C-alpha positions, -999 to +999 in steps of 0.1 A: -003+000-002+014+033-009+023+058+018-003+080+003-032+058+008-020+053+047-020+092+049-054+095+030-069+069+055-054+085+085-068+120+073-101+104+064-105+091+100-098+122+116-121+139+093-150+113+099-143+116+138-154+151+134-188+144+121-195+113+139-205+128+171-195+095+192-189+092+226-173+060+235-155+044+266-122+060+261-107+027+271-069+038+263-072+069+285-091+047+312-059+024+312-040+053+320-060+065+344-058+030+361-021+032+358-019+065+377-045+054+403-024+022+413+007+044+418+002+046+457-010+071+480-026+108+472+005+126+470+023+103+445-008+100+424-011+138+422+025+140+412+022+112+388-010+131+373+010+161+367+039+140+350+015+124+326-002+159+317+034+174+314+047+144+291+017+144+277+004+107+282-030+118+289-032+142+258-019+114+235-040+089+251-072+111+245-063+119+212-058+083+202-091+074+217-110+104+202-096+100+167-091+062+164-104+037+187-139+056+200-147+061+164-140+023+156-160+018+186-190+040+172-190+024+139-185-015+148-197-015+186-162-024+202-135-009+211-101-027+201-083-015+231-107-036+252-109-063+231-098-097+245-073-124+225-089-141+198-116-114+193-119-095+161-138-071+142-140-064+104-155-035+083-155-025+049-146+010+035-148+024+002-122+053-006-118+067-041-138+036-056-112+013-040-125-012-015-104-017+021-110-044+045-101-031+079-099-060+107-092-050+145-079-075+167-060-073+200-031-047+194-035-050+157-053-035+127-051-050+092-059-027+063-061-049+032-071-035-005-099-057-020-109-038-051-083-018-072-053-014-088-033-028-058-061-054-047-045-077-023-019-055-007-018-051+031-006-028+057-007-037+094-008-013+127+006-035+156+010-025+190+041-042+209+035-046+245+067-051+256+080-018+239+048+000+244+052+014+208+030+012+177+047+002+142+033+005+107+044-030+090+044-033+052+059-063+041+091-068+055+094-030+067+085-020+099+083+016+112+079+027+147+048+055+147+040+062+180+053+053+218+041+059+253+066+058+280+056+052+317+085+058+343+080+054+382+090+083+402+113+075+429 
């Protein structure tokens, strides 16, 4: 899949999310909140909250929820960040006369063109839990596209 197609899909998701008026579960933001909640006493939690706002973990998590995960939840009824192992959701999208099959599983999105000049080409968005990082994978190439670092304060 060409870079232009991936950028177009990302722009389409952003544009579509502004029109959908959806209010989702904000699963990723809630996971960050739960992480902060389990840090210790009120002082440590408050300090960690400030750090997570400054870094900006809450901002990034909220943005990803708003633009990607809640939009998917609005159209499919489930949030990929809350999926269990083995669960999947598949949706079809038509963009510029080309059909795409988008399959969400736990920590992964598969985007495959089903009609058009590049039919059969596929790209993956994969989340590596160990690295806490998202990758765009096309064939043998893998490019890091987002990372969130969590650090404990001493």
